[in-house]
N, C-alpha and C positions, 0 to 999 in steps of 0.2 A: 268464931262464935258457934255454939251448938244449941239448938232448940229441940226440946223433946216434949212430946205430948202423949199421954197414955189414957185410954178409955176402953170400956168393956166392948167386946165384940158380941153381937147378937141382938142388941137393942137398935132398932131401926133408926130412931132419932139420933142416937149417939154416932152411929155409923155415918149418917148423913152429915152431921156436923164435922166428923173426921174428914169426909171427902171434900167438903167445901174448903176446909183449911189446907188439905193436901194439894188442892188445885193450885194454890198460890206457890207452893213449894215446887211442884212439877212444872209450872209455868216458868219459873226461874231456870229449871234444868234444861228446858227446850230452847232457851235463847243462847246464841253463841257466846255472848259475854257474861253468861249467868254463872252463879255459884253452881258447883257440881253437887248434886244430891248424893251423899255417900250413905249407902245402905238405908235408903230413905223410907222403907216400909219394913216393919218387923211384926209378924204375927206370932205372938207368944203362945206357949203350950196351954195356958189356962184361959185362952180366948181373949187376949188383950192385944190391941194394936198399938205399936209405938212407931214414931217416925221422927227423923232428925236430919239435919244437913250441916255441912261444913263449908269452909271457904276454899276448898280445893278447886283449882281452875278446871273448867270443862275441857276435855280433849278437843283438838281442832278438827278431828275427823268425826264430825257430828252428822248423823244420818237421821232424818226426820220420819221416814216411813219404812215399813217392812212388809213385804208381800209373801212371806212364807219361806220355806227352805228351798230356795231356787224356784224354778217354774213348776207349778203344780200341774199334773196331768191326771186324767181320770182312769180308774181301773176298768178295763174293758168288760170284765165279768160282773160289774156292779152298776146299778143304775146311778147316773150322775146327778140326780135331782138335788139341788141345794135345799137344805132345811132352814127354817127360821128359828130364831132364839125362842120364840113363843112355842113353836111346835115341839122343841126339845125340852121345854121347861120341866115337865114331870121327871124325865130322866136326870136332868141336871140337879133338880131339887133332891132327888133320891140319893145321888152321889154326894151331894153337899152334906146331907144328914149322916150318911154312912161314914164319910171320911172327915167330917168336921171342918169343911172349908166353905168360904162364902160362895154362893151361887154366881155372883157377879165375877168372881175370879175365874171360875170354870168357863163361863161364857166368854170371857176375854181371851183365854187361851185358845178356845175353839175358833173364835173369830180371827185371830191372827194366824193360827196354824192352817186352817182349811177353809175359812170363810163359810163355815157351816155346810160344807159339802162332804158327805160321808164316803164318797168314792175317791177323794183326793189321794194322790200318790206322788211323793216328791221324787226327783231324780236320785236322791240318796237312799230311797227305799222306805221312807216314813209313810205310814198308812192311816187313812181314816180321819175322823173329825179332829182328834187330838194328836195326829201324826206320830204314832208309835212306830219306832223301829222294830223290825222283826225280832231281834234279840230281846228287846225290852218287853215286847208283847208276850214272848215265850216266858220270860221271867215272871210276868204278872199273870200268867195263865189265861191270857186272852187268846182264845182259839180262832176267832175271826175278827181281825182289826177293822173290817168294814161293817161289822154289826154295830149299830149306833149305841146300843146299851152296853155291850162289852167294851167298846172303845172309850166311852165316857167314864165308866167305872174304873177301867184300867188306867186311863190317863190321870184321873183325879187321884187314884191311889198312888200313882207314881209321883205326882206333884207333892202329895202329902209326905211321902217317904223322903223326898228331897228337902222339903222344909224341915223335917226332923233332923236330917243329916247335917244341914247347914244352920242349925240353931234358930230356925224359924225366921231367917232373914230372906224376905221375898225376892229381892234382886238376885241374890246368889242362887236360890232355888230355881228361878226362871232361867238364869244363865246356864245352870247345869242341865235343865230340861232341854235347852237348845243345843248346847255345845258338848254336853257330857260332863258327868261329875268330876272326872279326873282333871280336866282343865281348870275347873273352879277350885278344886282342892289344891292344885299346884300354886295358884296365885292368892287364894283366899280373898278373891275379889272377882268382879265381872271381868272376864278375859278381854283383852284388847283386840277383839274380833268385831268388825263393823256389823256383820249380820246378827251376832249375839247381842251387842249393845242396842241395836235397833229393836230386836225382839223384846228385850226387857222393857224398853221405853214404850213400845206400842201396846204390850199387854197391860202395863200400868195405866196408860191412857184409856184403853177400853174398859179396864176395871172400874175406873172412876165414872165413865159414861154409864155403864150398866148399873152401878151402885146408885147413881142419881135418879135412875128410873124407878127404883124400888120405893 
């Protein structure tokens, strides 16, 4: 069985209704015996959100939480003060308008990637609030990944690029953000990598949480 719901993006009331409905779908996803939400969020080009799920079984290797790309350490040359979502709100709103993505989604990625610490650096070399790899930062012309404005705009732009690349299917774009586009292209699905699967789930959870606060 497949259920689909479509509604405009940008109207706060409709987004709120969307989130409340999506909560029940994601709740099913997070239970071990649940239905697996297959490509359960889609942000379409014209500002439309679609979601649906199927009766494909959930994989047994379910991970409920995600703490970032390995253990996060602080960059010695950068102050390690954690910022709050409210403190970063103007920069997030600006990136949201510039790249046409929901602010709640940007906040969710920052929360999961760095827990709002602009000095976060992963063992794999990802840097800053949205954990940009050096090669990705260079591609996005981000000269200083530890600069909060550059990092937020660069990370949001990259997420938008991935959404466009993968047909505006949010789980695939998030998986590509975490594991790299090549792995997602190969499977045309979220890779069977526990860290990546957990990253997708946790960003979606936080997305709903921040969206409910609006």
